[in-house]
N, C-alpha and C positions, 0 to 999 in steps of 0.2 A: 804882553803874551799872554796865551793859557796856560796855567801853570796847575799840575795834580801834586799835591802834598801828602803824603802817607806819611801816618803818625803826627798828624799837626796838632792834636790836641796836646802831645806832650811837654815835658819841659822844654827842649830843645826846638820841637816843631812850632812852639807856638810862638817863639820867638822869630823863627824864619818866616811863619806866616805875617807876623806884623811886619818884617821887612820887606816881604814881596808885596803886601798891600801899599805900604809908604811908597814903593817904586813905581805903581799904578799898574800891577798885572791884575787880571781875572782869576780868581783862585776858587779851586775846588779841594777839600780836604776829605779824606778817607783817614777814618781812627776808629778801631774798635774798643779803645778806653779800657783795655787791660794795663797799661801803663799809662796813658792820659787821663785828663779831668775835661769833660766838656766845660766846666766853669774858666777854664784858662781860655776859653775862647769868648766869652761873653764881652769883653771888651768890642769885637770886631762884628757883633751882632747888628745887623742894618748896614752895616757898610758897603757901598756901591759894590768893591770890588769882590767881596767875598759872595760867590754865588750860589755856594752848595757845600753844607756838612754831613756826610755820611757816617753814619755808624754803621761800621762794618770792617771786614777782615781782609787783608792782603791775599788769605788764601783760598778765597770766595772767587773762583774763578768766572761764575755767572754773574756776580757782581761788577767784578772789573771789567769784562767784555759789555756789558750793558752802560757801564760810565764811559769807555772808552768809544762805543759807538753813537753814544750822544753827544760828545765833546772833542772835537780836535785839538787835541793838547801841543803845545809846542815844546812844553818841559815837565819832567817829572823828576820832583824830589823826594827822593826815597829814603824815609827815617824811619819807616813802620818797622821794628823788630821786636824781638824778646830781649832782653838788655842786662838781665841780672845774672853774675855770674854764678851764685851759688844754686839758683835756680837751673841753670843749664848743667850743672854736676847731678842735680837731682834728679833731672828729666831732661836727658839731652835730645831725646827725639819730638820734643814739644820744640825746643831751641831751633834744633835743625829744620823742623818742619815751618816753623815763622820764618825763620832768618835766612835760610837758601831754598828752599822750595818755593815760599812768597814769594822772593825776589826773582827766582825761576818765570813766576807767573807774570810779575811785572815786567821783565824783559820780552817775553814772548809778544806783550800786546804792543811794549813802545816800541819794538821793531816792527810790528805788522802796522804801525799806524807814524812811524817817523818820528817819533816823540825821544828826544834829548833825556838823558838818565846823569842824574846826579846822585850817586849811592854813599850813603852815610855810614862809613866803616867806623874803626874806633883803634885808640893806641893801644888797646888791651892785646892786637896780634903781634906785637912787638916782643922780642925778647929784651931783656934788660940792658940798660945804657951803660955802655964801658966806656964812652967817650964823654970829656967835659963839652966838646963841641955839640951834642947833643943827639937824638935820634933824627937821621935823615931819612928820605923813602928806601934808600937802600939798604938798608939798616937790615939783619935779619929777623924773621919772623918765627914765631913760636907759641902753636895753640896749646897753652897751657890749662885751657879750661875748654868743654865744648862749645860755649858761647865766642869763644876766639876761633875755634875750628870753624864755625858755622860762617862766620865773617870772611875769614881766609876763602872758605869755598865760594861763598855767595862773591865777593871780589875777584876772584877767577872767571868765575861765570860772566859776571859784568864785562870785565875786558874781553872775555872771548867774542862777544857781540859787537866791539869795536873793532877786532881782528878779521874777524870772518866777515861780518857783514858790513863793517863801515859805519855803522850806527855810534854816535857822538856820544861819549860818557866820559864822566869825571868820578875817581874815587876820592873821597875826602875823608880823612881820619884827623878829627880833632883830638886833642888831648884832653884830660878830665876837666869839664866845663861844670861850672856850677854858677848862681846868679837866681833871681828873683823866679818864683815858680817851681824852683826845684822840690821835689818831697823831701820831707825831714824825717822820713820815717824808711825802713829797710835796711838794704846792703848799700848802695850807692850814695852818691851825695852828701861826700864828708862835709863837707861845709856846711851845707844847712843842716845835717844832722848836728854837728857839732854847736852850732847857734843856736838853733832850738834846745837843745839841753842845757846852753848856758842861761838861756833867758827862762827857763823853766826852774832853774836852781838845781840842776840834776848834774850827775858827775859826768864827765865825758870819757867815754871807753871806748880804748884806743887797742886794735888787734894787733898782736905779737909784741914787739919790741917798740916799735914806733919809728925804727932808723929807715923804713920804707919810704921813697920820696915819689912827689905828685908834681907833674906840671900843670898847674890850675888856670884854665882859660875863661875869663868872664862869658857870659853866654851872649851879651850882646855882640863882644867881638867875635864869636863861633859863629853866630847866625849871618855878620855880614861877611865872613869869609864863606858859608856854604852857598848863601846866595849868588854871591859874586862869581863865585865857582862856575856857577851856570852861564854867566854872560859872556865867557871870552872862548873862542876856540882854541887859545893857545893851549887850554887844560886838557881839551879831546885826547880819551885815552891815555890819560897821567894820574898817577895817585899822589894827592898833594897832603900834607901835613899842616897841622895849625896849633899853635900853643904859644903859652907866655914867653917861652926860651927861656926860664929859670925854674927849677926845683926847689920844694922844701920837705924836709922831711916831715911825717905827720905827727910828730911829737912837738917841733917846732911850731907847725900849725895852729896845734891844740893850745900852745901858749901864745900865738899873735890873736886867737878869739878869747881865751877864758882868763889868760894874764895870771893864773894861779894854780901852781903844780899840787897843791892839795885837793883841786877839784878834775884832776887827771887820773885816770885809772887803765891798767893794762891788762886786755884779757884774752884767754887761748885765741887763736887764730883758725877762723871757721874752714878755710881752706887754703892753707900755708903751702899746699902743692902748686897752687893757682896765681899765687902773691908774685908779681914783679917788683924786684927790688927798688929799681932805679928807674925811673920814666922823665925824662927832660927833652923836650922837644926842639928839633932845630928847623924853622920855618923859612929857610932860606929861598926853597924853591918858591912858595905861596908869594913870596915879596918878588923874586925874580920875575914871576910870570903873571902875577896877578896886581902886583903893588901893594899885597896886605901887610899889613903889622898889627899887633895887639896895641889897643890904645888905652887901657884901664887896669891899672897897677893892682896888684893882688889887696894890698890894704884898702884902696877905693872901692874895689868890688865886694870886701869883704862888708864894708860900710854900708855899702847899697845893700845887700843880701840881708843883714841882719834888719834894717829900716823895714824891710819889706816883710820879713817874718814878724816883726815886732807889732805891725800894723795888720797883719792878717791874722795871726794866729793868737794873739795874745790881748785882743781888744774886745 
């Protein structure tokens, strides 16, 4: 297929690009490098299937029009977005414009050109988990931050193109994804941040009391889910979760990584009002419709991530 990937120089985008190229597709990537890094794609330079990498913004209608006019895209994997919760609280206008308005521009062109859309949403749209069976796709949503609100708005708009026009679309909601190429600075990426601080001999800082839980999905499992979600018509018009199916407290995660309580410190939460106390994924729907299940256990994924960070940041 001819595939367009927005946000392809980002952490998850890089792995989605790798998977699409391995599957033999022709790939065009658009990324404004606000979150991504051009270096993330160095491995694919000169690869036959990588047709073009465009440094540009999904809110640039002229750029998008030119791209869609020059290539007949079969599918669009739309990952480009503002992704930081605190940034969305500080500047909700920017997050809404990137995540919702930018998605509208993508949808309009995909509709005009008959291009299937896989929209990357987030588990952060959900209310906390109250059931040990985990969060299903019918679980209540709660826009606890402008980031979550913008994603929910974009989800509804994407689905409207399925119901109003019959355009094939899929909403994917991966849970907290980690692994090689994740940034070890800033707010997101708790696994990468903890590992980098451990390897640098620094204390691991935990926001709040550390009892909040996360369902941590290894990035190659996530990319396999996202890419394969575009291959089956069974998922058209559907919202689908992907996660490990097990959650862990941030306290226990820190101990798993550093193994020394004296290396762990608790600090005031930067946005307690937007914290989700318990996130646990139920991925039964992805398994039933797609045959997808995670392959990489948390301990193995942490070892792989630590080896990558050690090789790339401490050499």
